[in-house]
Residue, then its C-alpha position, 0 to 999 in steps of 0.5 A: m385197535h388198541s389205542f387212539l394212536d392206532i385209530s388215528v393211523v387207520t383213519l388218516g390212512w383211509v382219509m388219504v385213500a379217499s383223497y387219492i380217489w377224489s383226485t382221480k375224479n377231480h384233479f387228474s384227467a385222461e380220455r381213459f383210465p389206463l390199465g396200470a392205473k386200474l391195477v394200482s387203484a385195486a392194490v390201494i384198496g386191498c392194501a389199505l384193507a390189509l393194513s387196517w386189519t393188521m392194525a386191528v388185530a395186533d399191538q403196535p409199538l408206540p415208536f412205530a405208530l408215531a413214526g408211521l403217523a408222522l410219515q402219513g402226515l408228511s405224505a398228506a402235506l406233500f400230496w395237497w401241495a402237489i394238488a395246489a401246484s398242479r391244479a391248472a395243469r390237469l395232469r394225466f393218470a399214472f401209466d397214461t401214454d399221451k405226450p405231456a402238454g407242459l412242464l411244471t416247476d412250481g411248488p414241490y415240482g421245483r425240487i422233485r419231478h414226481p411229488f405225487y408218487a413221492s407222497y404215495l411212497l411216504f404214505w405206504t411206508g408210514w402206514s406199513l411202519a405203523s402196522a409194525s408188521p414185517s409182511s407189510a414190507a411187501i406192500v412198500a416194495f410193490f408200490a415202490f416198483a409200481y410208482t417207479m414204473a409209472a414215473r419212468e413211463e412219464e419220463l419217456n413220454f417227456a423224452r418223446s415230446p417237444l418238451a424233451d430238452d426242457y425236461g432234460r435240463y429239469r432232470e439235472v436239477t431235481g430228484r425223481f422222488w426225493p430232492r436232489l442234494r445239490e453240489r456246493s459251489e466252491a468260492 
């Protein structure tokens, strides 16, 4: 690592990985830890190690490091906002097949259906961008695929639940990972 900025990117990266680990023990709930969640958790550790190593052995251009750190910061803010909004809900782990018990629409859930996955995507995009390594695009692609599969599974769980109609209406006004651009009504 060659600068305070590089150290900041890696430090925030590991703080967020620790936050995700904390959330598996203290925020999310399930009777079991699904295989998909185990695989993603292992990938999180492996990719965090790979990006830390990349940051340590190569110089990162200042604009890449700054933009990456900004995305990591946005990710952290969205993650903790989603924690605060869903604290009482005791959400399930990714890839859990149980039917949902309720529908959240407060906080970031008012704009996006999967704010946790959105925060994770921002995080990996930020750290990968900061590393300025073309191979880190594979990390972003992997997590985009994994979180999309997890979100689809959750949406299927809603479709099979008594909340299907409410969730259908909710889907019409929210984006999956990013806020939906609302159509402007003409007066």
